[in-house]
N, C-alpha and C positions, 0 to 999 in steps of 0.2 A: 504494500500500500504506500509506503514512504517513497519507493522508487517511482510509482505512478504520479504521486503528488509533486515530486521534484521535477519530473519530466514535464508535467502540466504547467508548473510555475515557470520553467525555462521557456516554453512555448508562449505563454502569456506575456512574459517580459519581452520577448522578441517582437511580438505583435505590437505591444505598447511602444517600444522603441521605434519601430518602423513607422507607426502612425504619427508619433511625435515628430519624427524627422520630416515626414511628408507635410505635416501642418506647418512646421517651421519654414520649409521651402516655399509653401504657398504664401505665408505671411510676408516673407522677404520679397517675393514677386509683387505682391499687392503694394507693399511699401515703396518699392522702386517705381512701379507704374504710377502711383499717386504722386511721387516726387516729380517724375517726368511730366505728368499732366500739368502740374503747377508751374514747372519751369518752362515748358514749351507748349503753350496753348495753341490751339488751331489744328493744323493738319496732323501733327504728331499725336496730339491728344485723341483725335478721331481715330487714328490708326491703332492706338493702344486700346481704345474702347471696342473697336471692331475685333481685335485679337481676343480680348476678354470674352466678348460675346461668342466667338467661335469655340473657345475653350469650354465655356459653360454649356454650349449646345451639345458638346461631345460627352458631357458627364451624364451617365444614365440616371434616370429618375428611379425612385423607389419602386414604382409600378413596373418599369422595364426590368429591373433586377429580379423582382418576384416572378415575372413572366419567364425570364430566362431560366431561373431555378426550376420552375415547373416543367420546362421543356427538357431539362437535363435529367 
């Protein structure tokens, strides 16, 4: 039982670390884009907003993830 719990804790810690790293990267990107929008208004700001919209469009919704799991 101890071996199972230790292995489970290692997996959980790994998932938490990867998630925290991903969130940190996203926050850094948002900060940089926000800074760039303030410093360079106009066409660069529009380009950054278009890129953000494209990225958000590619993030699957909760319904899409559920449908994919149902198909698997």
